[in-house]
C-alpha positions in Angstrom: 9.7 51.5 -33.5 12.0 50.8 -36.4 11.9 47.1 -35.8 8.1 46.6 -35.9 6.3 46.9 -39.3 2.9 48.6 -39.3 0.2 46.8 -41.2 -3.2 47.8 -42.5 -5.7 45.2 -41.2 -9.1 46.6 -42.2 -10.9 49.2 -44.3 -13.8 50.9 -42.4 -17.1 51.5 -44.2 -19.6 54.3 -43.3 -23.0 53.1 -42.3 -26.3 55.0 -42.7 -25.9 56.2 -39.1 -22.5 57.7 -39.9 -20.7 55.0 -37.9 -17.6 53.5 -39.5 -17.4 49.7 -39.1 -15.0 47.0 -40.2 -13.5 43.7 -39.2 -10.4 41.6 -39.4 -9.3 38.2 -38.2 -6.5 38.1 -35.7 -3.8 35.6 -36.7 -3.7 32.7 -34.3 -0.1 33.4 -33.2 -0.8 37.0 -32.3 -1.6 37.8 -28.6 -1.3 41.6 -28.5 -2.1 44.4 -31.0 -2.3 48.2 -31.0 -4.5 49.9 -33.6 -5.0 53.4 -35.0 -7.5 54.8 -37.5 -6.5 57.0 -40.4 -7.9 58.5 -43.6 -7.0 56.9 -47.0 -4.1 59.4 -47.5 -2.8 58.9 -43.9 -2.8 62.6 -43.4 -5.3 62.4 -40.5 -4.4 59.8 -37.9 -6.4 59.1 -34.7 -4.1 57.1 -32.5 -6.0 57.9 -29.3 -3.2 60.3 -28.1 -0.5 57.7 -29.1 -2.2 55.2 -26.8 -3.7 53.3 -29.7 -6.6 50.9 -29.2 -5.3 47.8 -27.6 -6.3 44.2 -28.1 -5.0 41.6 -25.6 -5.9 38.0 -26.2 -7.5 36.4 -23.1 -7.3 32.9 -21.7 -9.4 31.6 -18.9 -11.1 35.0 -18.4 -7.8 37.0 -18.0 -5.2 38.5 -20.3 -2.8 35.9 -21.6 0.7 36.1 -20.0 2.4 36.7 -23.4 -0.1 39.5 -24.1 0.9 41.3 -20.9 4.6 40.8 -21.6 4.2 42.3 -25.0 2.1 45.2 -23.8 4.8 46.1 -21.1 7.5 46.1 -23.7 5.4 48.2 -26.1 4.6 51.0 -23.6 7.7 51.1 -21.4 9.3 53.6 -23.8 6.3 55.9 -23.7 4.8 55.7 -20.3 6.7 54.1 -17.4 3.8 54.5 -15.0 1.5 52.6 -17.3 4.2 49.9 -17.9 4.4 49.5 -14.1 0.6 49.1 -13.9 0.8 46.4 -16.5 3.7 44.7 -14.7 1.6 44.6 -11.6 -1.2 42.9 -13.5 1.4 40.2 -14.5 2.1 39.5 -10.8 -1.7 39.6 -10.0 -2.6 37.1 -12.7 0.6 35.1 -12.9 2.3 35.3 -9.5 4.1 31.9 -10.1 6.1 33.2 -13.0 9.5 34.7 -12.3 9.3 37.1 -15.2 6.2 38.8 -13.7 8.2 39.7 -10.6 11.4 40.6 -12.4 9.5 42.9 -14.7 7.6 44.6 -11.9 10.8 44.9 -9.8 12.6 46.6 -12.7 10.0 49.4 -12.8 9.5 49.8 -9.1 13.3 50.0 -8.5 13.6 52.8 -11.0 10.4 54.7 -10.3 10.4 54.7 -6.5 12.6 57.0 -4.5 15.9 55.8 -3.0 14.4 55.7 0.4 12.2 52.8 -0.7 15.1 50.6 -1.8 15.6 48.7 1.4 11.9 47.8 1.8 11.8 46.8 -1.9 14.8 44.5 -1.5 13.2 42.9 1.6 9.9 42.4 -0.2 11.5 40.9 -3.3 13.8 38.7 -1.4 10.7 37.1 0.2 9.3 36.6 -3.3 12.5 35.1 -4.6 12.7 32.5 -1.7 9.0 31.6 -2.2 9.5 31.0 -5.9 12.8 29.2 -5.4 11.2 26.8 -2.9 8.4 26.1 -5.4 10.3 25.9 -8.6 13.5 24.2 -7.5 11.6 20.8 -7.3 10.2 21.2 -10.8 11.4 20.5 -14.4 11.5 24.0 -16.0 11.6 25.3 -19.5 14.5 27.6 -20.5 12.5 30.8 -20.3 11.5 30.1 -16.7 15.0 29.1 -15.8 16.4 32.3 -17.4 13.9 34.7 -15.6 14.4 32.9 -12.3 18.1 33.4 -12.6 17.6 37.1 -13.4 15.2 37.5 -10.5 17.6 35.9 -8.0 20.5 37.8 -9.3 18.7 41.1 -9.0 17.2 40.7 -5.6 18.8 37.9 -3.6 22.0 38.3 -1.4 22.2 34.5 -0.6 25.3 33.5 -2.7 24.4 29.8 -2.5 20.9 30.5 -3.9 22.4 32.7 -6.7 24.9 29.9 -7.5 22.2 27.2 -7.6 20.1 29.0 -10.2 23.1 30.1 -12.3 24.5 26.5 -12.4 21.1 25.0 -13.2 20.6 27.5 -16.1 24.0 26.9 -17.6 23.5 23.1 -17.3 19.9 22.8 -18.6 19.7 25.7 -21.1 23.3 26.6 -22.1 22.3 28.2 -25.4 19.5 30.4 -24.1 19.7 34.2 -24.2 20.0 34.6 -20.4 22.7 31.9 -20.2 24.6 33.7 -23.0 24.3 36.9 -21.0 25.5 35.3 -17.8 28.6 33.9 -19.6 29.3 37.3 -21.2 29.1 39.1 -17.8 31.5 36.5 -16.2 34.0 37.1 -19.0 33.7 40.9 -18.4 34.3 40.4 -14.7 37.7 38.8 -15.6 38.7 41.6 -18.0 41.6 42.5 -15.7 43.1 39.1 -16.3 42.1 38.5 -19.9 42.7 42.0 -21.3 40.5 43.5 -23.9 41.7 41.3 -26.7 41.1 38.2 -24.5 37.6 39.4 -23.6 36.7 39.9 -27.2 38.0 36.4 -28.2 36.0 34.9 -25.4 32.9 36.9 -26.4 33.3 35.5 -29.9 33.4 32.0 -28.6 30.2 32.6 -26.7 28.6 34.1 -29.7 29.4 31.1 -31.9 28.3 28.6 -29.3 24.9 30.3 -28.7 21.9 29.6 -30.8 20.9 31.9 -33.6 18.0 33.2 -31.4 20.0 33.0 -28.2 22.3 35.9 -28.5 21.0 38.9 -26.5 21.4 42.4 -27.7 23.5 43.2 -24.6 26.3 40.9 -25.9 26.7 42.9 -29.0 26.5 46.2 -27.2 29.2 45.1 -24.7 31.4 43.6 -27.4 31.1 46.6 -29.7 31.9 49.0 -26.9 35.0 47.0 -25.9 36.1 46.7 -29.5 36.0 50.5 -29.7 38.0 50.8 -26.5 40.6 48.4 -27.9 41.1 50.5 -31.0 41.3 47.3 -33.1 39.5 48.4 -36.3 39.0 44.7 -37.4 37.3 43.9 -34.2 35.2 47.1 -34.4 34.0 46.2 -37.9 33.4 42.5 -36.9 31.2 43.3 -34.0 29.4 46.1 -35.9 28.5 43.5 -38.6 27.3 41.0 -36.0 25.1 43.6 -34.4 23.5 44.6 -37.7 22.7 40.9 -38.4 20.1 41.1 -35.6 19.2 44.8 -35.7 19.6 46.1 -39.3 17.8 49.3 -38.5 20.8 50.4 -36.5 22.8 51.1 -39.7 22.9 54.9 -39.3 23.7 54.8 -35.6 26.6 52.4 -36.1 27.8 54.4 -39.1 28.0 57.4 -36.8 30.0 55.4 -34.3 32.5 54.3 -37.0 32.9 57.7 -38.7 36.3 58.2 -37.0 37.6 54.7 -37.9 39.0 55.1 -41.4 39.6 51.4 -42.0 35.8 50.8 -41.7 34.7 53.5 -44.1 34.2 51.0 -47.0 31.9 49.0 -44.9 30.1 52.1 -43.6 29.5 53.4 -47.2 27.8 50.1 -48.0 25.5 50.6 -45.0 24.7 54.2 -45.9 23.9 53.3 -49.5 21.5 50.6 -48.3 19.9 53.1 -46.0 19.5 55.6 -48.8 17.9 52.9 -51.0 15.6 52.0 -48.2 14.5 55.7 -47.6 13.9 56.3 -51.3 11.7 53.3 -51.7 8.0 53.9 -50.6 7.3 51.7 -47.6 4.2 52.4 -45.5 5.0 49.6 -43.0 7.8 51.7 -41.4 5.5 54.5 -40.4 4.5 54.3 -36.7 0.8 54.2 -35.8 0.7 57.8 -34.5 2.6 59.4 -37.4 0.9 60.9 -40.5 2.3 60.3 -43.9 3.4 63.9 -44.0 5.2 63.6 -40.7 6.8 60.4 -41.9 8.2 62.2 -45.0 9.7 64.8 -42.7 11.2 62.0 -40.5 12.6 60.3 -43.6 14.1 63.6 -44.8 15.7 64.1 -41.4 17.2 60.6 -41.6 18.3 61.2 -45.2 20.0 64.4 -44.2 22.1 62.5 -41.6 23.0 59.9 -44.1 24.1 62.5 -46.7 26.2 64.2 -44.0 27.9 61.0 -42.9 28.6 59.8 -46.4 29.8 63.3 -47.4 32.2 63.4 -44.5 33.7 59.9 -45.4 34.2 61.0 -49.0 35.9 64.2 -47.8 38.3 62.1 -45.7 39.0 60.0 -48.7 39.8 63.0 -50.8 36.8 62.5 -53.1 35.7 66.2 -52.7 33.8 66.4 -55.9 31.5 63.6 -54.8 31.2 64.9 -51.2 30.2 68.5 -51.9 26.8 67.7 -53.5 25.9 65.3 -50.7 26.8 67.9 -48.0 24.9 70.6 -49.9 21.9 68.2 -49.9 22.3 67.7 -46.2 22.3 71.5 -45.7 19.2 72.1 -47.8 17.2 69.3 -46.1 16.8 71.1 -42.8 18.6 72.8 -39.9 21.5 70.8 -38.3 24.4 72.5 -36.5 26.7 69.5 -36.9 26.0 69.4 -40.6 26.9 73.1 -40.9 30.1 72.5 -39.0 31.1 69.7 -41.4 30.2 71.7 -44.5 32.1 74.7 -43.2 35.3 72.6 -42.8 34.9 71.3 -46.3 34.4 74.7 -47.7 37.5 76.0 -46.0 39.5 73.1 -47.4 38.3 74.1 -50.8 39.2 77.7 -50.1 35.5 78.6 -50.5 35.6 81.2 -47.7 32.2 82.6 -48.6 30.5 79.2 -48.4 32.3 78.5 -45.1 31.2 81.9 -43.7 27.6 81.2 -44.5 27.7 77.9 -42.6 29.5 79.5 -39.6 26.9 82.3 -39.6 24.2 79.7 -39.3 25.9 78.2 -36.3 26.2 81.6 -34.7 22.6 82.4 -35.4 21.2 79.4 -33.6 20.3 80.0 -29.9 21.9 76.7 -28.9 25.4 78.0 -29.8 25.0 80.5 -26.9 24.1 77.7 -24.5 27.1 75.5 -25.3 29.4 78.4 -25.4 30.5 78.1 -29.1 30.5 81.7 -30.0 32.3 82.2 -33.3 34.7 84.9 -34.3 34.1 86.6 -37.7 36.0 85.1 -40.6 39.2 87.2 -41.4 37.8 88.3 -44.8 34.7 89.8 -43.2 34.4 93.0 -41.2 32.5 92.9 -37.9 29.7 94.8 -39.5 29.5 92.4 -42.5 29.7 89.4 -40.2 26.8 90.7 -38.1 24.7 91.3 -41.3 25.5 87.7 -42.4 24.4 86.3 -39.1 21.2 88.2 -39.2 20.5 87.0 -42.7 21.0 83.4 -41.7 18.9 83.9 -38.6 16.1 84.8 -40.9 16.8 81.6 -42.9 16.6 79.7 -39.6 13.3 81.2 -38.8 11.9 80.3 -42.3 13.2 76.7 -42.1 11.8 76.3 -38.6 8.4 77.8 -39.1 7.9 75.8 -42.3 7.7 72.7 -40.1 5.2 74.2 -37.7 1.5 73.4 -37.3 -1.3 75.6 -36.1 -3.9 74.1 -33.9 -5.6 74.9 -30.7 -6.1 72.2 -27.9 -9.3 70.3 -28.7 -10.9 71.8 -25.6 -10.2 74.3 -22.9 -8.7 73.0 -19.7 -7.5 74.1 -16.3 -4.5 73.0 -14.3 -3.8 73.8 -10.6 -0.7 75.0 -8.9 0.7 73.6 -5.7 -1.8 75.7 -3.7 -4.8 74.4 -5.6 -5.4 77.6 -7.6 -6.8 77.0 -11.1 -4.9 78.3 -14.1 -6.2 78.3 -17.7 -3.8 78.1 -20.6 -4.1 81.8 -21.6 -3.4 82.8 -18.0 -0.2 80.7 -18.0 1.2 81.7 -21.4 0.3 85.4 -20.8 0.3 86.0 -24.6 3.9 84.9 -25.1 5.4 81.8 -26.7 5.8 79.0 -24.1 6.9 75.4 -23.7 4.4 73.0 -22.2 6.2 70.0 -20.8 4.1 67.0 -19.7 6.3 65.3 -17.1 6.1 62.6 -14.5 8.6 61.8 -11.7 7.7 58.1 -12.4 9.3 58.4 -15.8 13.0 57.7 -15.0 14.5 59.0 -18.3 12.4 62.2 -18.0 13.9 63.5 -14.8 17.3 64.6 -16.2 15.7 65.9 -19.5 13.5 68.3 -17.7 16.4 69.7 -15.7 18.5 70.0 -18.9 15.7 71.9 -20.6 15.3 74.3 -17.7 19.1 75.0 -17.6 19.0 75.6 -21.4 16.1 78.1 -21.2 17.6 79.8 -18.2 20.9 80.3 -20.1 18.9 82.0 -22.9 16.9 84.1 -20.5 13.7 82.1 -21.3 13.2 80.4 -17.9 9.7 81.8 -17.6 8.7 80.2 -20.9 8.7 76.7 -19.3 5.4 75.4 -18.0 5.6 72.0 -16.4 2.5 69.8 -16.1 2.2 66.5 -14.2 -0.7 64.2 -13.8 0.1 63.8 -10.1 -1.8 65.8 -7.5 0.2 68.1 -5.2 1.4 65.9 -2.4 4.2 66.1 0.2 6.0 63.3 -1.6 6.0 65.1 -4.9 7.1 68.4 -3.3 9.8 66.6 -1.4 11.0 65.0 -4.6 11.2 68.4 -6.4 12.9 70.0 -3.4 15.5 67.2 -3.3 16.3 67.7 -6.9 16.5 71.4 -6.6 13.9 71.9 -9.4 13.3 75.7 -9.5 10.4 75.8 -11.9 6.7 75.8 -10.8 4.8 72.6 -11.5 1.1 72.5 -12.4 -1.2 69.6 -11.8 -3.5 67.8 -14.3 -4.8 65.1 -12.0 -8.2 65.1 -13.9 -6.4 64.4 -17.2 -8.1 67.3 -18.9 -4.9 68.9 -20.2 -3.6 65.6 -21.5 -6.9 64.9 -23.3 -7.0 68.5 -24.7 -3.5 68.0 -26.3 -4.2 64.4 -27.2 -1.2 63.0 -25.4 -0.4 60.0 -23.3 3.3 59.8 -23.3 5.6 61.3 -20.7 7.7 63.1 -21.4 6.0 65.3 -24.1 7.0 68.8 -25.1 4.7 71.3 -26.9 5.8 74.7 -28.1 2.9 77.2 -28.2 2.7 80.7 -29.7 1.4 83.8 -27.9 -2.2 83.1 -29.0 -2.1 79.6 -27.5 -1.8 77.8 -30.7 0.2 74.6 -30.6 2.9 75.1 -33.2 5.3 72.2 -32.5 4.0 68.9 -31.1 6.1 66.3 -29.3 9.3 68.2 -30.1 12.8 67.5 -28.9 15.0 69.4 -26.4 17.6 70.6 -29.0 15.0 72.2 -31.2 13.0 74.1 -28.5 15.2 77.2 -28.2 15.2 77.7 -32.0 11.4 77.1 -32.1 10.8 79.7 -29.4 13.1 82.2 -31.1 11.3 81.7 -34.5 7.9 82.2 -32.9 9.0 85.5 -31.4 10.4 86.5 -34.7 7.1 85.7 -36.3 5.2 87.7 -33.7 7.4 90.8 -34.0 5.7 94.1 -34.9 6.3 95.1 -38.5 7.0 98.6 -39.5 4.3 100.3 -41.5 4.9 101.0 -45.2 5.2 104.7 -45.8 4.4 106.2 -49.2 6.5 109.0 -50.3 
C-alpha cells in the first residue's frame, strides 16, 4: 500500500441520462490496473467494497501473464481465496511457466488442511518433473530460471534435480534476485561455522555483487535480523540503511526496531524528521483507493503520533527533556495509544510531575486491554484509593470521547440474512439482540486470519464479552468446515453468508474484516483492528447507558 502511488486518471462528466462517463489512455507499459470512483473532495469513495474495478490487459484472447502476476500480488493481502483463484488461472492459461505453478502451490499449501499435504506434494512433484524435462533442453531467461529453481526447491525431493537447477541458475543468472536469495540461504546454513559476524560479512559481499535490481527484500530482512542478534550497532545501522534504500516507506517501522540501540539514534532522528516532513506535505498519491480523504487524515495523524512518540523517547534518552515533552504531549493529544501513555508517564515521573504521570497511568488502567494483558496498576503513592478511582473514571470518559469521535453511523446498505450450521436464518437484529456486537468476516482459506480470530475470541472472553462476537463466513456449512473448527477448538458459533448478501450489505470483500455495531444495528467502526475492538465496545455501551433525569428543585 505505501509503495504504490495512487493516480487520478480521468474526470467523469454527467450526461443527460444522469450517467457519468469518462475515458483515459492506458500507458503502453501497464498491464494491470485497479480503479475507484470518488467525488471531487474525496470524501465519498466507491471502491466496490475494496475490490476496485479491475483492468487486465489481454493478449491472444486471454489475460496477459504479467497482468495475472500483478493481480495475484495485489489481492493476496486482502483475499487469499481470490488470490488462489487467480493463481489457478495462471496455470490454466500458462501451464508451461514455472511461476504459475509455484504461485499456485504457495496458496494451496497454506490454504488447504495438513491432511492434503502428501497429495499436494505428489501432484506438484509430477508438475516439476514435467516442466524440468521440457525446460532443461531450452535456453531460458533469468526469470524462468529463477522460478524453476524455486519450484523445484519447494516441491522436489530429488537432490540431483534440485542441484541441477540451482547450479544452472547460479551459472547463467548469478546477479538475479533468486540467485542472490539462494546464495544468502546457503550462507545462513553455514552460520554455525561462520558465526554471526562472518554471515554478515558474506551477506555484504552478496549484496555488493548483486545487481541494483537483483537484491530481494528477504536478504535485507535476514541481514537486519542477524545484525540485531549480533548486537553490533554499526552492522544494525548499516543494514537498516540498505533496507531503506529499497523500501523508504519502512522508516517508522525500522525506527521502532532501533529505538533501544542508542548509537543509532542520530540516524533514527533523521528518518523521523523526514517522515514528519512527508506527513505534513499534502500528497494525494499516498491515499489508497478505498480510503476517503478524511480517513487518510486520520491515518496520517495516527502515524504522526507514532513518530512524535518515537522522537520524544529518543530525546528523553538523550537528556533533551525540554524538547521531548512537547512532542510526547502532541502524541498524547493525537489519539489513544497505551504505549504512548506509558512513555509519557515515565517522562513525567522523571520530571517529578506526579500529577501528569498519574493521569497517564489512569488512562492505561481505564482501557479494557489492560485487564486482558494483566497490567493492573496500583494507585500512585500520593493518591488515595478513592482519588485514584475517580481519576480512572475521569480518564475512562476521556477514552470514550476520543473513541466515539472517530466513529461513523451507517446502516448496512440492505437487509440480509445469514444461516447457522443447522440452516436456520438469522437477521442482523436477531443476532445483535439490541446490544453492541463485533461482526467478523472470516475465511478458513485466509491463513493469517485463523490466529487473529482466536485471539479476538480470547480477548473478548477475558472481558466477559464472548457473546458479542458474531463470525460470518462465505462458506456453506460442510463437514470439512465443521471438522476444521472442531480441530482448532473454536468455541464461537459461525454463521454462513454463502449467497454473499451480508458482504454486499456491508460493502466488503476482504477477509478478515471486523465491524463494530451498536445496539441499533448501526455500523460504528468499519474495518477496525483487534486492539481497538474492546475499547470500541466499551465506548458504545457507555454511549447507550441510561441517563438520570434532571430533577428541578
